[in-house]
PyMOL Python script that loads the backbone (N, CA, C, O; Angstrom):
from pymol import cmd

cmd.read_pdbstr("""\
ATOM      1  N   MET A   1       9.910  22.376  50.442  1.00  0.00           N
ATOM      2  CA  MET A   1       9.354  23.922  51.082  1.00  0.00           C
ATOM      3  C   MET A   1       8.079  23.700  50.464  1.00  0.00           C
ATOM      4  O   MET A   1       8.101  23.742  49.234  1.00  0.00           O
ATOM      5  N   ALA A   2       6.601  23.399  51.194  1.00  0.00           N
ATOM      6  CA  ALA A   2       5.744  23.382  50.141  1.00  0.00           C
ATOM      7  C   ALA A   2       5.079  24.855  50.348  1.00  0.00           C
ATOM      8  O   ALA A   2       3.993  25.096  49.821  1.00  0.00           O
ATOM      9  N   TYR A   3       5.845  25.965  51.232  1.00  0.00           N
ATOM     10  CA  TYR A   3       4.854  26.600  51.487  1.00  0.00           C
ATOM     11  C   TYR A   3       5.916  28.190  50.565  1.00  0.00           C
ATOM     12  O   TYR A   3       7.142  28.292  50.616  1.00  0.00           O
ATOM     13  N   VAL A   4       5.209  28.933  50.020  1.00  0.00           N
ATOM     14  CA  VAL A   4       6.450  30.119  49.548  1.00  0.00           C
ATOM     15  C   VAL A   4       5.042  31.549  49.581  1.00  0.00           C
ATOM     16  O   VAL A   4       3.844  31.481  49.306  1.00  0.00           O
ATOM     17  N   ILE A   5       5.970  32.801  50.077  1.00  0.00           N
ATOM     18  CA  ILE A   5       5.914  34.138  50.658  1.00  0.00           C
ATOM     19  C   ILE A   5       6.329  34.789  49.188  1.00  0.00           C
ATOM     20  O   ILE A   5       7.442  34.936  48.683  1.00  0.00           O
ATOM     21  N   GLY A   6       4.528  35.241  48.519  1.00  0.00           N
ATOM     22  CA  GLY A   6       4.462  36.094  46.856  1.00  0.00           C
ATOM     23  C   GLY A   6       4.696  37.721  47.286  1.00  0.00           C
ATOM     24  O   GLY A   6       4.374  37.845  48.468  1.00  0.00           O
ATOM     25  N   ASP A   7       4.990  38.550  46.911  1.00  0.00           N
ATOM     26  CA  ASP A   7       5.120  39.653  46.298  1.00  0.00           C
ATOM     27  C   ASP A   7       4.284  40.866  47.232  1.00  0.00           C
ATOM     28  O   ASP A   7       4.737  41.911  47.698  1.00  0.00           O
ATOM     29  N   SER A   8       2.850  40.280  47.312  1.00  0.00           N
ATOM     30  CA  SER A   8       1.993  40.317  47.820  1.00  0.00           C
ATOM     31  C   SER A   8       1.994  40.561  49.363  1.00  0.00           C
ATOM     32  O   SER A   8       0.876  40.904  49.746  1.00  0.00           O
ATOM     33  N   CYS A   9       2.626  40.508  50.041  1.00  0.00           N
ATOM     34  CA  CYS A   9       2.830  40.564  51.349  1.00  0.00           C
ATOM     35  C   CYS A   9       3.320  41.952  51.604  1.00  0.00           C
ATOM     36  O   CYS A   9       3.911  42.826  50.971  1.00  0.00           O
ATOM     37  N   VAL A  10       2.734  41.753  53.017  1.00  0.00           N
ATOM     38  CA  VAL A  10       2.598  43.585  53.327  1.00  0.00           C
ATOM     39  C   VAL A  10       3.461  43.690  54.631  1.00  0.00           C
ATOM     40  O   VAL A  10       3.353  44.793  55.165  1.00  0.00           O
ATOM     41  N   MET A  11       4.226  42.878  55.222  1.00  0.00           N
ATOM     42  CA  MET A  11       5.413  42.657  56.144  1.00  0.00           C
ATOM     43  C   MET A  11       4.507  43.137  57.200  1.00  0.00           C
ATOM     44  O   MET A  11       4.733  44.278  57.605  1.00  0.00           O
ATOM     45  N   CYS A  12       3.287  42.332  57.854  1.00  0.00           N
ATOM     46  CA  CYS A  12       2.916  42.520  58.940  1.00  0.00           C
ATOM     47  C   CYS A  12       3.330  41.658  60.440  1.00  0.00           C
ATOM     48  O   CYS A  12       3.007  41.746  61.624  1.00  0.00           O
ATOM     49  N   GLY A  13       3.994  41.025  59.828  1.00  0.00           N
ATOM     50  CA  GLY A  13       4.680  39.885  60.969  1.00  0.00           C
ATOM     51  C   GLY A  13       3.991  38.636  61.501  1.00  0.00           C
ATOM     52  O   GLY A  13       4.461  37.865  62.337  1.00  0.00           O
ATOM     53  N   ALA A  14       2.336  38.513  60.655  1.00  0.00           N
ATOM     54  CA  ALA A  14       1.580  37.653  61.854  1.00  0.00           C
ATOM     55  C   ALA A  14       1.500  36.288  61.084  1.00  0.00           C
ATOM     56  O   ALA A  14       0.806  35.360  61.498  1.00  0.00           O
ATOM     57  N   CYS A  15       2.289  36.217  59.882  1.00  0.00           N
ATOM     58  CA  CYS A  15       3.258  34.614  59.642  1.00  0.00           C
ATOM     59  C   CYS A  15       4.211  34.194  60.268  1.00  0.00           C
ATOM     60  O   CYS A  15       4.507  33.001  60.331  1.00  0.00           O
ATOM     61  N   ALA A  16       4.793  35.069  60.792  1.00  0.00           N
ATOM     62  CA  ALA A  16       6.030  34.408  61.724  1.00  0.00           C
ATOM     63  C   ALA A  16       5.542  34.598  62.926  1.00  0.00           C
ATOM     64  O   ALA A  16       6.483  34.863  63.675  1.00  0.00           O
ATOM     65  N   ALA A  17       4.648  34.597  63.426  1.00  0.00           N
ATOM     66  CA  ALA A  17       3.520  34.762  64.864  1.00  0.00           C
ATOM     67  C   ALA A  17       3.225  33.651  64.879  1.00  0.00           C
ATOM     68  O   ALA A  17       3.337  33.141  65.994  1.00  0.00           O
ATOM     69  N   GLN A  18       2.775  32.817  63.871  1.00  0.00           N
ATOM     70  CA  GLN A  18       2.140  31.723  63.923  1.00  0.00           C
ATOM     71  C   GLN A  18       2.539  30.309  63.703  1.00  0.00           C
ATOM     72  O   GLN A  18       1.944  29.264  63.966  1.00  0.00           O
ATOM     73  N   CYS A  19       3.822  30.562  63.093  1.00  0.00           N
ATOM     74  CA  CYS A  19       5.268  29.762  62.403  1.00  0.00           C
ATOM     75  C   CYS A  19       5.254  29.188  64.137  1.00  0.00           C
ATOM     76  O   CYS A  19       5.341  29.918  65.124  1.00  0.00           O
ATOM     77  N   PRO A  20       5.128  27.783  64.129  1.00  0.00           N
ATOM     78  CA  PRO A  20       5.646  26.901  65.714  1.00  0.00           C
ATOM     79  C   PRO A  20       7.278  27.049  65.528  1.00  0.00           C
ATOM     80  O   PRO A  20       8.169  27.032  66.377  1.00  0.00           O
ATOM     81  N   VAL A  21       7.321  27.173  64.359  1.00  0.00           N
ATOM     82  CA  VAL A  21       9.244  26.701  64.599  1.00  0.00           C
ATOM     83  C   VAL A  21      10.147  27.829  64.037  1.00  0.00           C
ATOM     84  O   VAL A  21      11.319  27.519  63.826  1.00  0.00           O
ATOM     85  N   GLU A  22       9.805  28.936  63.802  1.00  0.00           N
ATOM     86  CA  GLU A  22      10.166  30.145  63.851  1.00  0.00           C
ATOM     87  C   GLU A  22      10.582  29.653  62.748  1.00  0.00           C
ATOM     88  O   GLU A  22      11.348  28.751  63.086  1.00  0.00           O
ATOM     89  N   ALA A  23      10.545  29.695  61.756  1.00  0.00           N
ATOM     90  CA  ALA A  23      10.896  29.396  60.233  1.00  0.00           C
ATOM     91  C   ALA A  23      10.986  30.266  59.266  1.00  0.00           C
ATOM     92  O   ALA A  23      11.448  30.039  58.148  1.00  0.00           O
ATOM     93  N   ILE A  24      10.392  31.660  59.807  1.00  0.00           N
ATOM     94  CA  ILE A  24       9.524  32.533  58.648  1.00  0.00           C
ATOM     95  C   ILE A  24      10.598  34.219  59.304  1.00  0.00           C
ATOM     96  O   ILE A  24      10.623  34.331  60.529  1.00  0.00           O
ATOM     97  N   SER A  25      11.181  35.075  58.674  1.00  0.00           N
ATOM     98  CA  SER A  25      11.756  35.891  59.073  1.00  0.00           C
ATOM     99  C   SER A  25      11.891  36.307  58.110  1.00  0.00           C
ATOM    100  O   SER A  25      11.758  35.778  57.006  1.00  0.00           O
ATOM    101  N   GLU A  26      12.448  38.283  58.653  1.00  0.00           N
ATOM    102  CA  GLU A  26      11.782  39.430  57.860  1.00  0.00           C
ATOM    103  C   GLU A  26      13.044  39.292  56.452  1.00  0.00           C
ATOM    104  O   GLU A  26      14.172  39.008  56.856  1.00  0.00           O
ATOM    105  N   GLY A  27      12.921  39.450  55.094  1.00  0.00           N
ATOM    106  CA  GLY A  27      13.593  39.658  54.206  1.00  0.00           C
ATOM    107  C   GLY A  27      13.512  40.564  53.454  1.00  0.00           C
ATOM    108  O   GLY A  27      12.667  41.308  53.952  1.00  0.00           O
ATOM    109  N   ASP A  28      14.111  41.286  51.904  1.00  0.00           N
ATOM    110  CA  ASP A  28      14.308  42.391  51.542  1.00  0.00           C
ATOM    111  C   ASP A  28      13.379  42.467  51.181  1.00  0.00           C
ATOM    112  O   ASP A  28      13.265  41.690  50.232  1.00  0.00           O
ATOM    113  N   GLY A  29      11.981  43.310  51.477  1.00  0.00           N
ATOM    114  CA  GLY A  29      10.560  43.754  51.118  1.00  0.00           C
ATOM    115  C   GLY A  29       9.144  42.643  51.719  1.00  0.00           C
ATOM    116  O   GLY A  29       7.930  42.834  51.786  1.00  0.00           O
ATOM    117  N   LYS A  30       9.932  41.597  52.039  1.00  0.00           N
ATOM    118  CA  LYS A  30       8.945  40.731  52.654  1.00  0.00           C
ATOM    119  C   LYS A  30       9.170  39.773  53.330  1.00  0.00           C
ATOM    120  O   LYS A  30      10.361  39.601  53.588  1.00  0.00           O
ATOM    121  N   TYR A  31       8.268  38.858  53.844  1.00  0.00           N
ATOM    122  CA  TYR A  31       9.414  37.948  54.923  1.00  0.00           C
ATOM    123  C   TYR A  31       9.440  36.702  53.628  1.00  0.00           C
ATOM    124  O   TYR A  31       8.920  36.627  52.515  1.00  0.00           O
ATOM    125  N   VAL A  32      10.517  35.633  54.609  1.00  0.00           N
ATOM    126  CA  VAL A  32      10.715  34.474  54.016  1.00  0.00           C
ATOM    127  C   VAL A  32      10.779  33.401  55.212  1.00  0.00           C
ATOM    128  O   VAL A  32      10.824  33.285  56.437  1.00  0.00           O
ATOM    129  N   ILE A  33      10.754  32.718  54.028  1.00  0.00           N
ATOM    130  CA  ILE A  33      10.746  31.424  54.832  1.00  0.00           C
ATOM    131  C   ILE A  33      12.145  29.822  54.723  1.00  0.00           C
ATOM    132  O   ILE A  33      12.877  29.188  53.964  1.00  0.00           O
ATOM    133  N   ASP A  34      11.783  29.933  55.801  1.00  0.00           N
ATOM    134  CA  ASP A  34      13.592  29.305  55.885  1.00  0.00           C
ATOM    135  C   ASP A  34      13.257  27.354  55.338  1.00  0.00           C
ATOM    136  O   ASP A  34      12.813  26.774  56.329  1.00  0.00           O
ATOM    137  N   GLY A  35      13.335  26.693  54.509  1.00  0.00           N
ATOM    138  CA  GLY A  35      13.246  25.448  54.253  1.00  0.00           C
ATOM    139  C   GLY A  35      13.643  24.880  55.213  1.00  0.00           C
ATOM    140  O   GLY A  35      12.860  24.304  55.968  1.00  0.00           O
ATOM    141  N   GLU A  36      14.644  24.899  55.369  1.00  0.00           N
ATOM    142  CA  GLU A  36      15.403  23.743  56.451  1.00  0.00           C
ATOM    143  C   GLU A  36      14.244  23.047  57.653  1.00  0.00           C
ATOM    144  O   GLU A  36      13.738  21.954  57.910  1.00  0.00           O
ATOM    145  N   LYS A  37      14.218  24.579  58.203  1.00  0.00           N
ATOM    146  CA  LYS A  37      12.950  24.849  59.352  1.00  0.00           C
ATOM    147  C   LYS A  37      11.578  24.331  59.194  1.00  0.00           C
ATOM    148  O   LYS A  37      10.936  23.582  59.930  1.00  0.00           O
ATOM    149  N   CYS A  38      11.176  25.060  57.746  1.00  0.00           N
ATOM    150  CA  CYS A  38       9.345  24.860  58.092  1.00  0.00           C
ATOM    151  C   CYS A  38       9.137  23.178  57.967  1.00  0.00           C
ATOM    152  O   CYS A  38       9.853  22.292  57.501  1.00  0.00           O
ATOM    153  N   LEU A  39       7.974  23.179  58.532  1.00  0.00           N
ATOM    154  CA  LEU A  39       7.459  21.855  58.771  1.00  0.00           C
ATOM    155  C   LEU A  39       6.348  21.597  57.723  1.00  0.00           C
ATOM    156  O   LEU A  39       5.886  20.464  57.863  1.00  0.00           O
ATOM    157  N   ASP A  40       5.798  22.274  56.751  1.00  0.00           N
ATOM    158  CA  ASP A  40       4.651  22.306  55.558  1.00  0.00           C
ATOM    159  C   ASP A  40       3.433  22.273  56.620  1.00  0.00           C
ATOM    160  O   ASP A  40       2.249  22.243  56.285  1.00  0.00           O
ATOM    161  N   CYS A  41       3.818  22.281  57.711  1.00  0.00           N
ATOM    162  CA  CYS A  41       2.241  22.625  58.276  1.00  0.00           C
ATOM    163  C   CYS A  41       1.143  23.795  58.048  1.00  0.00           C
ATOM    164  O   CYS A  41       0.061  23.664  58.621  1.00  0.00           O
ATOM    165  N   GLY A  42       1.347  24.804  57.327  1.00  0.00           N
ATOM    166  CA  GLY A  42       0.228  25.959  56.865  1.00  0.00           C
ATOM    167  C   GLY A  42      -0.320  26.546  57.483  1.00  0.00           C
ATOM    168  O   GLY A  42      -1.214  27.206  56.953  1.00  0.00           O
ATOM    169  N   SER A  43      -0.109  26.666  59.027  1.00  0.00           N
ATOM    170  CA  SER A  43      -0.528  27.555  59.746  1.00  0.00           C
ATOM    171  C   SER A  43      -0.032  29.254  59.340  1.00  0.00           C
ATOM    172  O   SER A  43      -0.747  30.204  59.660  1.00  0.00           O
ATOM    173  N   CYS A  44       1.038  29.397  58.740  1.00  0.00           N
ATOM    174  CA  CYS A  44       1.414  30.865  58.035  1.00  0.00           C
ATOM    175  C   CYS A  44       0.557  31.288  57.338  1.00  0.00           C
ATOM    176  O   CYS A  44       0.049  32.404  57.451  1.00  0.00           O
ATOM    177  N   ALA A  45       0.282  30.455  56.526  1.00  0.00           N
ATOM    178  CA  ALA A  45      -0.627  31.297  55.504  1.00  0.00           C
ATOM    179  C   ALA A  45      -2.420  31.020  55.678  1.00  0.00           C
ATOM    180  O   ALA A  45      -3.377  31.430  55.021  1.00  0.00           O
ATOM    181  N   ALA A  46      -2.289  29.995  57.074  1.00  0.00           N
ATOM    182  CA  ALA A  46      -4.357  30.829  57.468  1.00  0.00           C
ATOM    183  C   ALA A  46      -3.835  31.494  58.437  1.00  0.00           C
ATOM    184  O   ALA A  46      -4.432  31.089  59.435  1.00  0.00           O
ATOM    185  N   GLY A  47      -3.064  32.289  58.757  1.00  0.00           N
ATOM    186  CA  GLY A  47      -2.753  33.634  59.507  1.00  0.00           C
ATOM    187  C   GLY A  47      -2.379  34.783  58.519  1.00  0.00           C
ATOM    188  O   GLY A  47      -2.074  35.837  59.076  1.00  0.00           O
ATOM    189  N   CYS A  48      -2.342  34.775  57.053  1.00  0.00           N
ATOM    190  CA  CYS A  48      -1.513  35.597  56.649  1.00  0.00           C
ATOM    191  C   CYS A  48      -3.076  36.688  55.901  1.00  0.00           C
ATOM    192  O   CYS A  48      -3.394  36.449  54.737  1.00  0.00           O
ATOM    193  N   PRO A  49      -3.773  37.643  56.595  1.00  0.00           N
ATOM    194  CA  PRO A  49      -4.080  38.239  56.019  1.00  0.00           C
ATOM    195  C   PRO A  49      -4.186  38.976  54.533  1.00  0.00           C
ATOM    196  O   PRO A  49      -5.250  39.554  54.316  1.00  0.00           O
ATOM    197  N   ALA A  50      -3.279  39.002  53.600  1.00  0.00           N
ATOM    198  CA  ALA A  50      -3.167  39.185  52.445  1.00  0.00           C
ATOM    199  C   ALA A  50      -3.213  38.256  51.411  1.00  0.00           C
ATOM    200  O   ALA A  50      -3.161  38.417  50.191  1.00  0.00           O
ATOM    201  N   GLU A  51      -3.329  37.156  52.166  1.00  0.00           N
ATOM    202  CA  GLU A  51      -2.930  35.886  51.328  1.00  0.00           C
ATOM    203  C   GLU A  51      -2.039  35.925  50.307  1.00  0.00           C
ATOM    204  O   GLU A  51      -2.499  35.713  49.185  1.00  0.00           O
ATOM    205  N   ALA A  52      -0.935  36.133  50.409  1.00  0.00           N
ATOM    206  CA  ALA A  52       0.614  36.076  50.420  1.00  0.00           C
ATOM    207  C   ALA A  52       0.916  34.909  50.339  1.00  0.00           C
ATOM    208  O   ALA A  52       1.614  34.590  49.377  1.00  0.00           O
ATOM    209  N   ILE A  53       0.618  34.155  51.041  1.00  0.00           N
ATOM    210  CA  ILE A  53       0.934  32.070  51.293  1.00  0.00           C
ATOM    211  C   ILE A  53       0.670  31.616  50.873  1.00  0.00           C
ATOM    212  O   ILE A  53      -0.560  31.592  50.868  1.00  0.00           O
ATOM    213  N   LYS A  54       1.488  30.503  49.821  1.00  0.00           N
ATOM    214  CA  LYS A  54       0.731  29.884  48.413  1.00  0.00           C
ATOM    215  C   LYS A  54       1.704  28.923  49.016  1.00  0.00           C
ATOM    216  O   LYS A  54       2.735  29.110  49.662  1.00  0.00           O
ATOM    217  N   GLN A  55       0.820  27.374  48.454  1.00  0.00           N
ATOM    218  CA  GLN A  55       1.645  26.331  48.520  1.00  0.00           C
ATOM    219  C   GLN A  55       2.668  25.971  46.913  1.00  0.00           C
ATOM    220  O   GLN A  55       1.961  26.009  45.905  1.00  0.00           O
ATOM    221  N   ALA A  56       3.610  25.771  46.750  1.00  0.00           N
ATOM    222  CA  ALA A  56       4.511  25.908  45.707  1.00  0.00           C
ATOM    223  C   ALA A  56       4.357  24.487  45.185  1.00  0.00           C
ATOM    224  O   ALA A  56       5.001  24.116  44.204  1.00  0.00           O
TER     225      ALA A  56
END
""", "prot")
cmd.dss("prot")
cmd.show_as("cartoon", "prot")
cmd.util.cbc("prot")
cmd.orient("prot")
């Protein structure tokens, strides 16, 4: 998985809305990316207003 969501996630859901394969879901205090579904496209990182998503 090339992208991870860091602790600066504000739980706004913008990343989940951007994901074309629904690989992002609510976790405990932040959203999480399912590495099995992720296409490494980067659209989640581009849509994150908190810049919490980075390449691993």
